[in-house]
N, C-alpha and C positions, 0 to 999 in steps of 0.2 A: 714090643721090647720091654715091657714093664717090669718082668721078672729078670733076675740076673741070669745071663747066658754066658757059659764058659766057651770062649771062641778058639782058645788053645789051652794048654795046660796051665798057663799062668796068666792069661788075659781074660778079663771078664767084662761084658757089656751089659748095662742096664739103662733104664730110662725112667724118669719121674716127670710126667707130663712132657713138655717140649724139649727137656733138657736130657741128653744122653750122657752116660759116664762110662769112660773106658778106664778100668782099674788094672794097673799092673800089680799082680799079686804073687810075688815070688820072695817072701820075706826071708827065707833062709839064705839067699844070696843077695840080699839088699836090693831086690828087684833088678838084677842084672839081666840083659836082654840076650836071649838065646838066638841062634839062626832060626829056630822054628818060630819064635816069637816075632822077629823082624818080618819073616816070610808070611806071618798071618795078617800083617797090618793092612796090606792093599785090600784084601777081601773084606776085612772088617770095616774099613772106611767106606768102601762101596756100599755096604749094608746101611751105614749111617746116611750117606748121601741119598740112597733110594727111599729112606723112610720119610715120608711127607709130614708125619707128626713131629719129627725131630728138628728143632730149630738151632740148637747150640750143642756142642760137644765139649765135655770136660774131660781132661786126661789127668789121672792122678796116681800116686802109689799109695803107700801106707806111711809107716814110720819113715821110709825113704821113698823119694820119687823113683829114682833109678841110679844105681851105681855104675851104669854103662854096659857095654858089651860084655858078654861072658868070657872072660879071659881063659877059662879052661878050654875053650873051643879053639883058641888060637894055635895050639900045637897039633890040632887034629884037623877040623874043617877048614881052618885059615892057613894051613901049612903051605909054604911056597907061593910063588907069584900067581899061579893059576887058582889055587884055593883062596888067596887073599882077594883076588878079583871077583871070584864067584860069591864070597862071603860080603864083600863090599857092595855088590850089586843088590843083595837083599836088604842091606841096611839103607842104601840110597833109595830103593823103591818104597821102603816103609816110611822113610822120612818124607819123600815126595808125596805119597799118599795122604799124609797129615797136611802137609803145607798146601796142597791143591784141593782140599775138601772145599766145596761150595758153600759151607756153612761156617759160622764163627766157632773158634776153637780156643779154650782157655786151658793152660797148664796150671794145676793147682800143686805147687811144689813145697814139699817138706823134706827135712833131712838132706841126704846126699842127692844132688842132681849133677852127675859127673859123666864125661865122655858121651856115649851114645844116649844117656839120659838127658844131657843138656842139649843133644841134637834133637831129641824129641820135643823138648820145651821150646826150643827156638823155632821149630816147625809150626808151633801154635801161633795164633794171632796175638795173644796176650799171655802174660805170665804173672800169677799172684803167687807170692812166696810167704811162708811162714817165717817167724824171726830166727828159727833154727836152721834155716836152709843154707846149704853150702853148694857152691857151684865150681866147675872146673872142666876143662877140655884137655885131655892128657895124651894125645898121640905122641908128643915128644918124649914120653916115658916108654914108648913102645916101639919107635922106629916106623911110625905110620905117618903118611901125609894125609892130612884132613880133607875130605871131599870138597869139591869146589862150591857146589850149591849150598852146603852147610857153612862153609866159611863165609860165603856171601851173606847168609842169614845172620852170622854173628857180626859181621862188619856192619851190615844194615842197622843192628841193634845198638852197637856200642861204638862204632867208628873204627878206622883203621889202627890207631894207635893202641887202643885197649884191646882190640882183637889180637894184635901181635903180642901184646904182654901176656894175655890169656894163653895163646897158643905156644909162644916161645918158653914161658916159664912152667907151664903145666901145673901152676899153683892153684889151690882152691881159695875161693873168695867168699867173704860172708854176705849175708843177706842185704846188710846196709850198704856195702860196696856195690853189689849188684844193682841196687836201686839207684845209687848215685850215678852209675855209668850207663844206665838205660837197659840193662840186661833184663830187668823185671819191671812191670808196671807199678806194682804195690808190694809192700811188706806189711803183714798185718799179725796181730796177735791171735785172732780166731780165723783160721783159714777156711774151714768148712762153712761158716756163716757168711764170710765175704764172698766166697765163689758162689754160693747158692744165691746170694742177693744179686751179684752182677750177672750171673748166667739167666736168671729169671728176668732181670731188667731188660737185657738185650733180646731174649725170647719174646718179650712183650712189645718190642718195637716194630715198625712197619719193616717186614722182611724184604720187600723189593728195595728199600733203602739200605738196610744192613748189607744185603748180598751184593748190591750195587757198588756200595762203598768198598767193600772187600776186593771186588774185581778191579776197581779203578786204582786202589792203593797198591795192590800186587803189580799191576801194569806199570805204575810210576817207578816202583823200586826196581823193576826190570828194564827200566829205560824207556818205556812206552810213552807216546804222546796221544793227546786227543784225536781219536780217529773215528771211523764208522762204528766200531763196537761200543765206543762210549756214547755216541749219539743214539745208538739203538737202546742203550740203557735208560737214557732220558725218556725216550718215547715210550718204552715199557712202563716206566713209573708213572708217567702222565696218563696213561690209559688203564692203570691197575685199579683194583678193588681197594688196595691199601691207600691210594691217594684219594679216592672218592670218600673213604671212611675218614681219613685225616682231615679233610676239608670240612666234611659234614660235622664231625665232632668239635672242631674249632668253631664253627658258626653256631653250633648248639651249645657251646660252653660245657662240654662233657669230656671225660677221658676217651681217647680213641680205643676201639676194640678191633685189634689186628688179628 
């Protein structure tokens, strides 16, 4: 996956070492997501999951992360209740594919991150934003009810009061407000440099620990409790090559090589 591969007309997948990058590349429409683009996401994320060399996925845009769903399709593909349901299913499946990826994901957010763009960012495990980033979720401007799982992701990130303000008002918020309310993890001057540093740091950690933590945290936010699947993760880690290397490196007073 080292070379850039165009997986749909406006989605590009590449990898540098253990870090894969999905780039939304539709600058003429501020990276608005079309039905075709949403529909391509599950297959694309399956490829990332299956590639054992990839440890972290970064999702990014260019000048803008994504201005949301392509409104031009609302009067055609999304017309009427049946069309809206069909279109909504593609959006939901794309968002779920990101959220359920078994590897860490980082949204690198610049410029507009609105509507479906914010939905993609919230599906990621972490969000790092540039100082110029602007966020909003705008179904209240369109007469749409926001998807349940995406609403839950928003509530999990910012709490119910801010989720209500964001959805009720449909206003854009700036990067400093997004940081203050927990919508993003960090706001930085140099987005590319920080995302590179963070993604490579995570890729260099014990993957049995990183992926185990992701599964447990996701289970907690879904209301789960410690049960057999969690105990299986403990057992897997204790018998893993990562654990053996981590202990050996500690005793030998050297950096671990995971």
